[in-house]
PDB file with one MODEL, atoms N, CA, C and O in Angstrom:
MODEL        1
ATOM      1  N   UNK A   1      26.074 -13.909  66.776  1.00  0.00           N
ATOM      2  CA  UNK A   1      25.781 -12.587  66.298  1.00  0.00           C
ATOM      3  C   UNK A   1      26.134 -12.471  64.821  1.00  0.00           C
ATOM      4  O   UNK A   1      27.230 -12.859  64.417  1.00  0.00           O
ATOM      5  N   UNK A   2      25.224 -11.945  64.012  1.00  0.00           N
ATOM      6  CA  UNK A   2      25.446 -11.821  62.590  1.00  0.00           C
ATOM      7  C   UNK A   2      26.273 -10.564  62.291  1.00  0.00           C
ATOM      8  O   UNK A   2      26.119  -9.533  62.947  1.00  0.00           O
ATOM      9  N   UNK A   3      27.146 -10.670  61.296  1.00  0.00           N
ATOM     10  CA  UNK A   3      27.935  -9.501  60.911  1.00  0.00           C
ATOM     11  C   UNK A   3      27.142  -8.633  59.932  1.00  0.00           C
ATOM     12  O   UNK A   3      26.287  -9.126  59.196  1.00  0.00           O
ATOM     13  N   UNK A   4      27.443  -7.328  59.941  1.00  0.00           N
ATOM     14  CA  UNK A   4      26.792  -6.414  59.011  1.00  0.00           C
ATOM     15  C   UNK A   4      27.826  -5.907  58.045  1.00  0.00           C
ATOM     16  O   UNK A   4      28.919  -5.502  58.440  1.00  0.00           O
ATOM     17  N   UNK A   5      27.487  -5.930  56.797  1.00  0.00           N
ATOM     18  CA  UNK A   5      28.375  -5.453  55.733  1.00  0.00           C
ATOM     19  C   UNK A   5      27.570  -4.579  54.793  1.00  0.00           C
ATOM     20  O   UNK A   5      26.340  -4.578  54.837  1.00  0.00           O
ATOM     21  N   UNK A   6      28.260  -3.838  53.946  1.00  0.00           N
ATOM     22  CA  UNK A   6      27.567  -2.919  53.042  1.00  0.00           C
ATOM     23  C   UNK A   6      27.873  -3.214  51.585  1.00  0.00           C
ATOM     24  O   UNK A   6      28.947  -3.706  51.240  1.00  0.00           O
ATOM     25  N   UNK A   7      26.892  -2.899  50.732  1.00  0.00           N
ATOM     26  CA  UNK A   7      27.023  -2.998  49.285  1.00  0.00           C
ATOM     27  C   UNK A   7      26.515  -1.674  48.724  1.00  0.00           C
ATOM     28  O   UNK A   7      25.382  -1.275  48.990  1.00  0.00           O
ATOM     29  N   UNK A   8      27.353  -1.001  47.951  1.00  0.00           N
ATOM     30  CA  UNK A   8      26.980   0.314  47.394  1.00  0.00           C
ATOM     31  C   UNK A   8      26.414   0.206  45.987  1.00  0.00           C
ATOM     32  O   UNK A   8      26.819  -0.643  45.194  1.00  0.00           O
ATOM     33  N   UNK A   9      25.459   1.096  45.700  1.00  0.00           N
ATOM     34  CA  UNK A   9      24.804   1.151  44.392  1.00  0.00           C
ATOM     35  C   UNK A   9      24.815   2.592  43.893  1.00  0.00           C
ATOM     36  O   UNK A   9      24.911   3.529  44.686  1.00  0.00           O
ATOM     37  N   UNK A  10      24.715   2.766  42.569  1.00  0.00           N
ATOM     38  CA  UNK A  10      24.694   4.101  41.995  1.00  0.00           C
ATOM     39  C   UNK A  10      23.292   4.690  41.926  1.00  0.00           C
ATOM     40  O   UNK A  10      23.143   5.894  41.721  1.00  0.00           O
ATOM     41  N   UNK A  11      22.262   3.863  42.092  1.00  0.00           N
ATOM     42  CA  UNK A  11      20.894   4.381  42.012  1.00  0.00           C
ATOM     43  C   UNK A  11      20.008   3.702  43.040  1.00  0.00           C
ATOM     44  O   UNK A  11      20.261   2.573  43.461  1.00  0.00           O
ATOM     45  N   UNK A  12      18.970   4.412  43.432  1.00  0.00           N
ATOM     46  CA  UNK A  12      18.008   3.857  44.376  1.00  0.00           C
ATOM     47  C   UNK A  12      17.259   2.695  43.745  1.00  0.00           C
ATOM     48  O   UNK A  12      16.894   1.748  44.442  1.00  0.00           O
ATOM     49  N   UNK A  13      17.023   2.750  42.444  1.00  0.00           N
ATOM     50  CA  UNK A  13      16.337   1.667  41.747  1.00  0.00           C
ATOM     51  C   UNK A  13      17.093   0.362  41.855  1.00  0.00           C
ATOM     52  O   UNK A  13      16.509  -0.679  42.157  1.00  0.00           O
ATOM     53  N   UNK A  14      18.396   0.415  41.609  1.00  0.00           N
ATOM     54  CA  UNK A  14      19.237  -0.782  41.725  1.00  0.00           C
ATOM     55  C   UNK A  14      19.233  -1.314  43.156  1.00  0.00           C
ATOM     56  O   UNK A  14      19.122  -2.520  43.378  1.00  0.00           O
ATOM     57  N   UNK A  15      19.354  -0.412  44.115  1.00  0.00           N
ATOM     58  CA  UNK A  15      19.408  -0.806  45.525  1.00  0.00           C
ATOM     59  C   UNK A  15      18.101  -1.464  45.962  1.00  0.00           C
ATOM     60  O   UNK A  15      18.113  -2.494  46.636  1.00  0.00           O
ATOM     61  N   UNK A  16      16.976  -0.864  45.575  1.00  0.00           N
ATOM     62  CA  UNK A  16      15.682  -1.430  45.954  1.00  0.00           C
ATOM     63  C   UNK A  16      15.446  -2.784  45.298  1.00  0.00           C
ATOM     64  O   UNK A  16      14.908  -3.699  45.921  1.00  0.00           O
ATOM     65  N   UNK A  17      15.846  -2.904  44.054  1.00  0.00           N
ATOM     66  CA  UNK A  17      15.691  -4.181  43.347  1.00  0.00           C
ATOM     67  C   UNK A  17      16.541  -5.266  44.052  1.00  0.00           C
ATOM     68  O   UNK A  17      16.081  -6.386  44.278  1.00  0.00           O
ATOM     69  N   UNK A  18      17.781  -4.902  44.388  1.00  0.00           N
ATOM     70  CA  UNK A  18      18.666  -5.867  45.086  1.00  0.00           C
ATOM     71  C   UNK A  18      18.078  -6.246  46.436  1.00  0.00           C
ATOM     72  O   UNK A  18      18.116  -7.413  46.827  1.00  0.00           O
ATOM     73  N   UNK A  19      17.535  -5.264  47.150  1.00  0.00           N
ATOM     74  CA  UNK A  19      16.957  -5.540  48.465  1.00  0.00           C
ATOM     75  C   UNK A  19      15.773  -6.506  48.349  1.00  0.00           C
ATOM     76  O   UNK A  19      15.607  -7.396  49.184  1.00  0.00           O
ATOM     77  N   UNK A  20      14.961  -6.326  47.322  1.00  0.00           N
ATOM     78  CA  UNK A  20      13.824  -7.192  47.084  1.00  0.00           C
ATOM     79  C   UNK A  20      14.267  -8.633  46.783  1.00  0.00           C
ATOM     80  O   UNK A  20      13.685  -9.591  47.292  1.00  0.00           O
ATOM     81  N   UNK A  21      15.289  -8.765  45.959  1.00  0.00           N
ATOM     82  CA  UNK A  21      15.796 -10.098  45.626  1.00  0.00           C
ATOM     83  C   UNK A  21      16.376 -10.777  46.845  1.00  0.00           C
ATOM     84  O   UNK A  21      16.139 -11.962  47.076  1.00  0.00           O
ATOM     85  N   UNK A  22      17.147 -10.017  47.638  1.00  0.00           N
ATOM     86  CA  UNK A  22      17.734 -10.611  48.852  1.00  0.00           C
ATOM     87  C   UNK A  22      16.641 -11.035  49.825  1.00  0.00           C
ATOM     88  O   UNK A  22      16.751 -12.093  50.444  1.00  0.00           O
ATOM     89  N   UNK A  23      15.590 -10.234  49.973  1.00  0.00           N
ATOM     90  CA  UNK A  23      14.491 -10.578  50.866  1.00  0.00           C
ATOM     91  C   UNK A  23      13.844 -11.889  50.435  1.00  0.00           C
ATOM     92  O   UNK A  23      13.440 -12.695  51.274  1.00  0.00           O
ATOM     93  N   UNK A  24      13.750 -12.097  49.128  1.00  0.00           N
ATOM     94  CA  UNK A  24      13.194 -13.341  48.619  1.00  0.00           C
ATOM     95  C   UNK A  24      14.057 -14.555  48.970  1.00  0.00           C
ATOM     96  O   UNK A  24      13.568 -15.685  48.965  1.00  0.00           O
ATOM     97  N   UNK A  25      15.320 -14.329  49.270  1.00  0.00           N
ATOM     98  CA  UNK A  25      16.239 -15.391  49.665  1.00  0.00           C
ATOM     99  C   UNK A  25      16.472 -15.393  51.183  1.00  0.00           C
ATOM    100  O   UNK A  25      17.415 -16.012  51.676  1.00  0.00           O
ATOM    101  N   UNK A  26      15.602 -14.697  51.907  1.00  0.00           N
ATOM    102  CA  UNK A  26      15.661 -14.620  53.385  1.00  0.00           C
ATOM    103  C   UNK A  26      16.937 -13.950  53.905  1.00  0.00           C
ATOM    104  O   UNK A  26      17.434 -14.297  54.976  1.00  0.00           O
ATOM    105  N   UNK A  27      17.463 -12.985  53.136  1.00  0.00           N
ATOM    106  CA  UNK A  27      18.604 -12.187  53.581  1.00  0.00           C
ATOM    107  C   UNK A  27      18.103 -10.789  53.873  1.00  0.00           C
ATOM    108  O   UNK A  27      17.611 -10.093  52.985  1.00  0.00           O
ATOM    109  N   UNK A  28      18.233 -10.386  55.126  1.00  0.00           N
ATOM    110  CA  UNK A  28      17.720  -9.084  55.552  1.00  0.00           C
ATOM    111  C   UNK A  28      18.736  -7.997  55.232  1.00  0.00           C
ATOM    112  O   UNK A  28      19.945  -8.203  55.333  1.00  0.00           O
ATOM    113  N   UNK A  29      18.211  -6.819  54.838  1.00  0.00           N
ATOM    114  CA  UNK A  29      19.068  -5.672  54.564  1.00  0.00           C
ATOM    115  C   UNK A  29      18.308  -4.388  54.854  1.00  0.00           C
ATOM    116  O   UNK A  29      17.082  -4.375  54.959  1.00  0.00           O
ATOM    117  N   UNK A  30      19.064  -3.322  54.978  1.00  0.00           N
ATOM    118  CA  UNK A  30      18.490  -1.994  55.237  1.00  0.00           C
ATOM    119  C   UNK A  30      19.068  -1.040  54.211  1.00  0.00           C
ATOM    120  O   UNK A  30      20.281  -1.016  54.000  1.00  0.00           O
ATOM    121  N   UNK A  31      18.205  -0.242  53.562  1.00  0.00           N
ATOM    122  CA  UNK A  31      18.641   0.721  52.564  1.00  0.00           C
ATOM    123  C   UNK A  31      18.943   2.052  53.241  1.00  0.00           C
ATOM    124  O   UNK A  31      18.112   2.588  53.974  1.00  0.00           O
ATOM    125  N   UNK A  32      20.137   2.581  52.991  1.00  0.00           N
ATOM    126  CA  UNK A  32      20.534   3.886  53.526  1.00  0.00           C
ATOM    127  C   UNK A  32      21.187   4.694  52.443  1.00  0.00           C
ATOM    128  O   UNK A  32      21.698   4.132  51.474  1.00  0.00           O
ATOM    129  N   UNK A  33      21.186   5.998  52.582  1.00  0.00           N
ATOM    130  CA  UNK A  33      21.868   6.882  51.656  1.00  0.00           C
ATOM    131  C   UNK A  33      23.374   6.780  51.930  1.00  0.00           C
ATOM    132  O   UNK A  33      23.803   6.803  53.084  1.00  0.00           O
ATOM    133  N   UNK A  34      24.166   6.666  50.868  1.00  0.00           N
ATOM    134  CA  UNK A  34      25.600   6.577  51.042  1.00  0.00           C
ATOM    135  C   UNK A  34      26.140   7.939  51.486  1.00  0.00           C
ATOM    136  O   UNK A  34      25.866   8.948  50.835  1.00  0.00           O
ATOM    137  N   UNK A  35      26.895   7.983  52.572  1.00  0.00           N
ATOM    138  CA  UNK A  35      27.489   9.254  53.002  1.00  0.00           C
ATOM    139  C   UNK A  35      28.354   9.847  51.888  1.00  0.00           C
ATOM    140  O   UNK A  35      29.069   9.113  51.206  1.00  0.00           O
ATOM    141  N   UNK A  36      28.294  11.163  51.700  1.00  0.00           N
ATOM    142  CA  UNK A  36      29.032  11.815  50.611  1.00  0.00           C
ATOM    143  C   UNK A  36      30.529  11.524  50.686  1.00  0.00           C
ATOM    144  O   UNK A  36      31.184  11.422  49.649  1.00  0.00           O
ATOM    145  N   UNK A  37      31.073  11.390  51.870  1.00  0.00           N
ATOM    146  CA  UNK A  37      32.509  11.119  52.002  1.00  0.00           C
ATOM    147  C   UNK A  37      32.871   9.734  51.482  1.00  0.00           C
ATOM    148  O   UNK A  37      34.031   9.493  51.146  1.00  0.00           O
ATOM    149  N   UNK A  38      31.918   8.828  51.407  1.00  0.00           N
ATOM    150  CA  UNK A  38      32.210   7.454  50.950  1.00  0.00           C
ATOM    151  C   UNK A  38      31.767   7.196  49.519  1.00  0.00           C
ATOM    152  O   UNK A  38      31.984   6.107  48.988  1.00  0.00           O
ATOM    153  N   UNK A  39      31.151   8.183  48.893  1.00  0.00           N
ATOM    154  CA  UNK A  39      30.643   8.004  47.531  1.00  0.00           C
ATOM    155  C   UNK A  39      31.488   8.826  46.559  1.00  0.00           C
ATOM    156  O   UNK A  39      31.653  10.033  46.735  1.00  0.00           O
ATOM    157  N   UNK A  40      32.016   8.168  45.540  1.00  0.00           N
ATOM    158  CA  UNK A  40      32.860   8.854  44.567  1.00  0.00           C
ATOM    159  C   UNK A  40      32.055   9.846  43.729  1.00  0.00           C
ATOM    160  O   UNK A  40      32.577  10.892  43.342  1.00  0.00           O
ATOM    161  N   UNK A  41      30.820   9.538  43.453  1.00  0.00           N
ATOM    162  CA  UNK A  41      30.013  10.387  42.574  1.00  0.00           C
ATOM    163  C   UNK A  41      29.213  11.442  43.312  1.00  0.00           C
ATOM    164  O   UNK A  41      28.558  12.270  42.679  1.00  0.00           O
ATOM    165  N   UNK A  42      29.252  11.430  44.633  1.00  0.00           N
ATOM    166  CA  UNK A  42      28.527  12.437  45.392  1.00  0.00           C
ATOM    167  C   UNK A  42      27.148  11.955  45.854  1.00  0.00           C
ATOM    168  O   UNK A  42      26.581  12.511  46.796  1.00  0.00           O
ATOM    169  N   UNK A  43      26.616  10.942  45.207  1.00  0.00           N
ATOM    170  CA  UNK A  43      25.348  10.388  45.685  1.00  0.00           C
ATOM    171  C   UNK A  43      25.350   8.885  45.412  1.00  0.00           C
ATOM    172  O   UNK A  43      26.092   8.391  44.563  1.00  0.00           O
ATOM    173  N   UNK A  44      24.530   8.198  46.129  1.00  0.00           N
ATOM    174  CA  UNK A  44      24.438   6.757  45.964  1.00  0.00           C
ATOM    175  C   UNK A  44      23.646   6.179  47.102  1.00  0.00           C
ATOM    176  O   UNK A  44      23.228   6.893  48.013  1.00  0.00           O
ATOM    177  N   UNK A  45      23.445   4.898  47.048  1.00  0.00           N
ATOM    178  CA  UNK A  45      22.676   4.188  48.058  1.00  0.00           C
ATOM    179  C   UNK A  45      23.421   2.944  48.476  1.00  0.00           C
ATOM    180  O   UNK A  45      24.145   2.344  47.681  1.00  0.00           O
ATOM    181  N   UNK A  46      23.243   2.560  49.722  1.00  0.00           N
ATOM    182  CA  UNK A  46      23.955   1.432  50.297  1.00  0.00           C
ATOM    183  C   UNK A  46      22.968   0.491  50.944  1.00  0.00           C
ATOM    184  O   UNK A  46      22.027   0.926  51.608  1.00  0.00           O
ATOM    185  N   UNK A  47      23.179  -0.797  50.753  1.00  0.00           N
ATOM    186  CA  UNK A  47      22.449  -1.806  51.493  1.00  0.00           C
ATOM    187  C   UNK A  47      23.342  -2.303  52.612  1.00  0.00           C
ATOM    188  O   UNK A  47      24.466  -2.741  52.366  1.00  0.00           O
ATOM    189  N   UNK A  48      22.857  -2.239  53.819  1.00  0.00           N
ATOM    190  CA  UNK A  48      23.533  -2.814  54.981  1.00  0.00           C
ATOM    191  C   UNK A  48      22.942  -4.217  55.115  1.00  0.00           C
ATOM    192  O   UNK A  48      21.761  -4.378  55.423  1.00  0.00           O
ATOM    193  N   UNK A  49      23.771  -5.218  54.881  1.00  0.00           N
ATOM    194  CA  UNK A  49      23.332  -6.608  54.803  1.00  0.00           C
ATOM    195  C   UNK A  49      23.659  -7.328  56.114  1.00  0.00           C
ATOM    196  O   UNK A  49      24.766  -7.229  56.644  1.00  0.00           O
ATOM    197  N   UNK A  50      22.666  -8.048  56.614  1.00  0.00           N
ATOM    198  CA  UNK A  50      22.866  -8.904  57.787  1.00  0.00           C
ATOM    199  C   UNK A  50      23.224 -10.304  57.277  1.00  0.00           C
ATOM    200  O   UNK A  50      22.479 -10.898  56.498  1.00  0.00           O
ATOM    201  N   UNK A  51      24.352 -10.814  57.718  1.00  0.00           N
ATOM    202  CA  UNK A  51      24.739 -12.165  57.320  1.00  0.00           C
ATOM    203  C   UNK A  51      25.860 -12.224  56.345  1.00  0.00           C
ATOM    204  O   UNK A  51      26.751 -11.375  56.358  1.00  0.00           O
ATOM    205  N   UNK A  52      25.833 -13.222  55.488  1.00  0.00           N
ATOM    206  CA  UNK A  52      26.930 -13.535  54.567  1.00  0.00           C
ATOM    207  C   UNK A  52      26.972 -12.573  53.390  1.00  0.00           C
ATOM    208  O   UNK A  52      26.160 -12.677  52.470  1.00  0.00           O
ATOM    209  N   UNK A  53      27.908 -11.646  53.414  1.00  0.00           N
ATOM    210  CA  UNK A  53      28.019 -10.629  52.373  1.00  0.00           C
ATOM    211  C   UNK A  53      28.397 -11.246  51.021  1.00  0.00           C
ATOM    212  O   UNK A  53      27.936 -10.780  49.979  1.00  0.00           O
ATOM    213  N   UNK A  54      29.227 -12.282  51.033  1.00  0.00           N
ATOM    214  CA  UNK A  54      29.649 -12.939  49.784  1.00  0.00           C
ATOM    215  C   UNK A  54      28.445 -13.567  49.097  1.00  0.00           C
ATOM    216  O   UNK A  54      28.273 -13.438  47.885  1.00  0.00           O
ATOM    217  N   UNK A  55      27.626 -14.238  49.868  1.00  0.00           N
ATOM    218  CA  UNK A  55      26.393 -14.859  49.318  1.00  0.00           C
ATOM    219  C   UNK A  55      25.467 -13.790  48.766  1.00  0.00           C
ATOM    220  O   UNK A  55      24.906 -13.956  47.683  1.00  0.00           O
ATOM    221  N   UNK A  56      25.298 -12.694  49.498  1.00  0.00           N
ATOM    222  CA  UNK A  56      24.430 -11.600  49.046  1.00  0.00           C
ATOM    223  C   UNK A  56      24.952 -11.015  47.741  1.00  0.00           C
ATOM    224  O   UNK A  56      24.167 -10.773  46.824  1.00  0.00           O
ATOM    225  N   UNK A  57      26.256 -10.782  47.634  1.00  0.00           N
ATOM    226  CA  UNK A  57      26.834 -10.243  46.400  1.00  0.00           C
ATOM    227  C   UNK A  57      26.649 -11.203  45.240  1.00  0.00           C
ATOM    228  O   UNK A  57      26.331 -10.778  44.129  1.00  0.00           O
ATOM    229  N   UNK A  58      26.843 -12.487  45.479  1.00  0.00           N
ATOM    230  CA  UNK A  58      26.643 -13.494  44.418  1.00  0.00           C
ATOM    231  C   UNK A  58      25.199 -13.480  43.923  1.00  0.00           C
ATOM    232  O   UNK A  58      24.960 -13.540  42.716  1.00  0.00           O
ATOM    233  N   UNK A  59      24.258 -13.403  44.815  1.00  0.00           N
ATOM    234  CA  UNK A  59      22.835 -13.369  44.445  1.00  0.00           C
ATOM    235  C   UNK A  59      22.535 -12.118  43.621  1.00  0.00           C
ATOM    236  O   UNK A  59      21.882 -12.196  42.580  1.00  0.00           O
ATOM    237  N   UNK A  60      23.010 -10.976  44.086  1.00  0.00           N
ATOM    238  CA  UNK A  60      22.747  -9.704  43.401  1.00  0.00           C
ATOM    239  C   UNK A  60      23.360  -9.717  42.008  1.00  0.00           C
ATOM    240  O   UNK A  60      22.690  -9.377  41.032  1.00  0.00           O
ATOM    241  N   UNK A  61      24.604 -10.101  41.909  1.00  0.00           N
ATOM    242  CA  UNK A  61      25.301 -10.090  40.601  1.00  0.00           C
ATOM    243  C   UNK A  61      24.715 -11.121  39.651  1.00  0.00           C
ATOM    244  O   UNK A  61      24.613 -10.861  38.452  1.00  0.00           O
ATOM    245  N   UNK A  62      24.328 -12.285  40.160  1.00  0.00           N
ATOM    246  CA  UNK A  62      23.740 -13.298  39.278  1.00  0.00           C
ATOM    247  C   UNK A  62      22.348 -12.904  38.799  1.00  0.00           C
ATOM    248  O   UNK A  62      21.821 -13.481  37.848  1.00  0.00           O
ATOM    249  N   UNK A  63      21.762 -11.920  39.465  1.00  0.00           N
ATOM    250  CA  UNK A  63      20.459 -11.386  39.044  1.00  0.00           C
ATOM    251  C   UNK A  63      20.612 -10.255  38.032  1.00  0.00           C
ATOM    252  O   UNK A  63      19.625  -9.705  37.546  1.00  0.00           O
ATOM    253  N   UNK A  64      21.871  -9.914  37.719  1.00  0.00           N
ATOM    254  CA  UNK A  64      22.124  -8.881  36.707  1.00  0.00           C
ATOM    255  C   UNK A  64      22.132  -7.469  37.237  1.00  0.00           C
ATOM    256  O   UNK A  64      22.108  -6.517  36.456  1.00  0.00           O
ATOM    257  N   UNK A  65      22.165  -7.309  38.557  1.00  0.00           N
ATOM    258  CA  UNK A  65      22.171  -5.985  39.145  1.00  0.00           C
ATOM    259  C   UNK A  65      23.620  -5.563  39.365  1.00  0.00           C
ATOM    260  O   UNK A  65      24.414  -6.312  39.934  1.00  0.00           O
ATOM    261  N   UNK A  66      23.952  -4.367  38.913  1.00  0.00           N
ATOM    262  CA  UNK A  66      25.302  -3.847  39.051  1.00  0.00           C
ATOM    263  C   UNK A  66      25.442  -3.085  40.372  1.00  0.00           C
ATOM    264  O   UNK A  66      24.572  -2.305  40.760  1.00  0.00           O
ATOM    265  N   UNK A  67      26.543  -3.333  41.033  1.00  0.00           N
ATOM    266  CA  UNK A  67      26.852  -2.571  42.244  1.00  0.00           C
ATOM    267  C   UNK A  67      27.827  -1.461  41.856  1.00  0.00           C
ATOM    268  O   UNK A  67      28.440  -1.512  40.790  1.00  0.00           O
ATOM    269  N   UNK A  68      27.964  -0.472  42.714  1.00  0.00           N
ATOM    270  CA  UNK A  68      28.929   0.613  42.465  1.00  0.00           C
ATOM    271  C   UNK A  68      30.332  -0.011  42.382  1.00  0.00           C
ATOM    272  O   UNK A  68      30.717  -0.793  43.252  1.00  0.00           O
ATOM    273  N   UNK A  69      31.067   0.325  41.370  1.00  0.00           N
ATOM    274  CA  UNK A  69      32.397  -0.245  41.180  1.00  0.00           C
ATOM    275  C   UNK A  69      32.425  -1.440  40.251  1.00  0.00           C
ATOM    276  O   UNK A  69      33.508  -1.875  39.860  1.00  0.00           O
ATOM    277  N   UNK A  70      31.285  -1.985  39.885  1.00  0.00           N
ATOM    278  CA  UNK A  70      31.261  -3.113  38.944  1.00  0.00           C
ATOM    279  C   UNK A  70      31.463  -2.624  37.526  1.00  0.00           C
ATOM    280  O   UNK A  70      31.473  -3.426  36.592  1.00  0.00           O
TER     281      UNK A  70
ENDMDL
END
């Protein structure tokens, strides 16, 4: 069974771009709105990633996409 982890973004554009890059590397993810209780700024988007979260983060960051908190 694959584990699910989340990566937060400050904009939908960043999240969609990251999702597209991960899909190109055969890493599945689902885009969801970040719940207000979990977002410092009041809005944001989260990718729920299936599989290796460390690998997904490395791919996203090496592509120049900033995650929330970077």
